[in-house]
C-alpha positions, 0 to 999 in steps of 0.5 A: 457622449451619446455617440460613445455609448452607442459605439460601446453598445455596438462593440458589445453587440458583436462580441459573441461567439457567432459574430466573432466566427463570422468575422474570422471566416469572412475576413479570411475569405476577403483576404483570399479574394484580394490575393487572387489576381482578377478577383475584386472586392466588389465582385466578392461582396456582390457574390456574397450578398446572395449567400447571406440572404437568409442571415440576420441583417446585422450578421449579413452586413458584418460578413460583407464588411469583413469581406470588403475590408479583407479584399482591399487589404489582401490585394497587397500580397499579390502586388508585393510578391508577383507585381500583379495587384490583387485588386485595382486599389493595390496598384500603387503598392506594387511600385515599391512593394515588389522591389522590396520583395526583390531585395529579399524583404518580402516579409517586411514589405507585407508586414508594413502593408499590414500595419499601415492598412490597419492604421489607415482604416483606423483613421477612416473609422475615426472620421466616420464616427465624427463626420457621419452624424453631423452630415446626416443632421445636415442632410435632413435639410435636403429636399427632392431638388437637392437629392436630384443633384446629389445623385447626378453628382455621384454619377458625374464624379465617378465618371470623372475619376475612375481611371478610364482613358477619357472622362467621356467614357465614364460619363457614357457608362454612368448614363447607361446605368441611369438608363438601365435604372429607368426600365420597368414601372415608374413609381408615381403613376405606374407607367411601363417604361422600356419594357418592349412588351416583356412582362418580366421587365415590368418590375425593372432590372434587379440590382443584384444579378446586374452587379453579379454579371457586371463584376462577377461574370465579366471578371471571369471572362476578362481573367480567363482571357489574359494570362496571369504569370509571375515569379512569386518572391520567397518570404524568408525574412521577418514579417512583423515590423518594428515600431520605429519602422512604422512610426518614423513615417507618422506624418505620411500615415496621417497625411495618407489617412486624411487624403484617403478619408477625403477621397472616400467621402466623394461618392463613387471615386474608390480606393484606387484613387485614394491609393494613388493620391496618397502615394503622389502626395507622399512622394512630393513631401518626401526627403528622398523622392528618388527612392520611390518606385525602387523599394521605398518603405514610405511609398508602400506605407502611403499607398496602403494607408490611403486605400484602406482609409477610403474603405471606412470613409466610403461609409460616410456618404453611403450611410448618410446620403445613400450615395455609394462612396465606392463600387463595393459600397454600392453593393453594400447599399443593395444589401442593406435595402435587402435586409431592411436597413434604409441608408440616407438622411433618416438613418440617424432618426430611424436607426441611429445605433446602426451607424455605430454598429458599422463602426464596430464592424470595421474595428473588428474586421481591422483587428482580424486583418492585423492578426491574420496578416501578421500570423498567416502570411506564408499560408496566404501565399499558397492560395496563389497555386490554385489553378485559375480554371478550377477557381473560375468554374466555382465562381461562375456557379456562384454567379448563377446560383446567387442570381437565381437565389434572391427571387427564384427566377430564371429571368435574373440568371439571364440578366446576369448573363447579359450584364456579364457580356456587356461588362466584358465588352466594356472592359475590353474597350476600357470603359469603367464599371463603377459609373455603370453600377452607380448609375443603376443604384442612383437612377431611382433616386435621381428619377424619383426626386426629379419627378417629385420636385416637378410635381411639387412646383407643378412643372416649374424647374426653377427651384432646382437652380434657385434653392441655395444648396441645389445651386451650389451642387449644380455649379459644382457639377457644371465645373466638374464637367467643364474641367473634364473638357481638355482645352478648358481644363488645360487653360484653367490649370495654365492660369493657376500655373502662371499665377503660381509662377509669378508669385515668387517674383513679387516683392 
């Protein structure tokens, strides 16, 4: 009952002209970022953090949430019309969305994507409002030992499931992020680490310019390197689908929403995994799996429901454990810290209304997505004619200004340039970026709790392995790493496969 009251207060809090204006322009900006190939939700949020620095905390977070949700949704436009996913999360939507467009059903495809995105977000919001308070209460029992393993788990799981060629590349990127987080003065004894005599490194590597470089400048370099070409499918049919066209797939919507929610709760996995997992589950359960990849409305609905459910669910570990549910959520944690909001187990104790304000933000952003998506489809398509050269020049200026604006130091601009170059090289070698960013975000949490735990036991590491919760998380991490080794993973899957094959023959 208290939760409903706080939710109602959160919604009323944002029903002001200024808040609704921020919802409108931020959602439109997010959709535009999603539509443009090469621009990602994470990059959009990272750039906007620097521009919302002077805004009130609640309005700044509201703006960033709307951009995040709008970008994940907007990427489906390009996937359907050009067969080029606007963001990685929309790759699965292109499999059936573009064939539908080629059949003269581009408007219907975008209408289905819009409504299923809305329903997926609603499923994630429902579980966010229910699970987050419970998880936050359970997390109050965590100590330094548990938080050390949680931080390590976030890096390991993101390295395992970010779509790189091998999990090893994900682990390397995550470890690199952890090493970057170690630069500067450590918090317990004020020792300088990895500064190499450079005074500016004494304060460490600031997260914002590092992320702006890794996602902004690296994205610019990658986009300018490749040619984005494709025929824009015409939109001459209706955009608004009928209720029957949506709810005949109600099982798919619920299943994909739950899968997306589960994926979102796992730190660092991201929307693309939620989309592909939902698509695969829908294909297995479908009565017409042969239609998938050829213009299946069910496949499009599953993909868009799954990835948008992840956005809301990613806020569960982000708010309750301070572990980002996705790369964009890592940027949101940085934004919250900048604006004086400390996510983590103490959030429900120190600032309980904020959780329900996040729920209200997601609701408003979802409604804005639905309205704009169904009414401004043909206007959004015109964004695709913007010359990339002009667009990338503007984004580069925003990268430089944004990196400089936080602390007014040219050193942060240099950090942005270095991370942009490193990020570009990593992309070229097929290294995932999410583990790198999560390593930087979680490095302080891991480092501080490791040394604090050892200080409490005077150097005895045994509580890290003997405390029940710590032991369980440690075993999960070990199992995850072992399963990522091809011979081990293949053998384990083979054992389960043989058992499954033997089951039908048993009497």
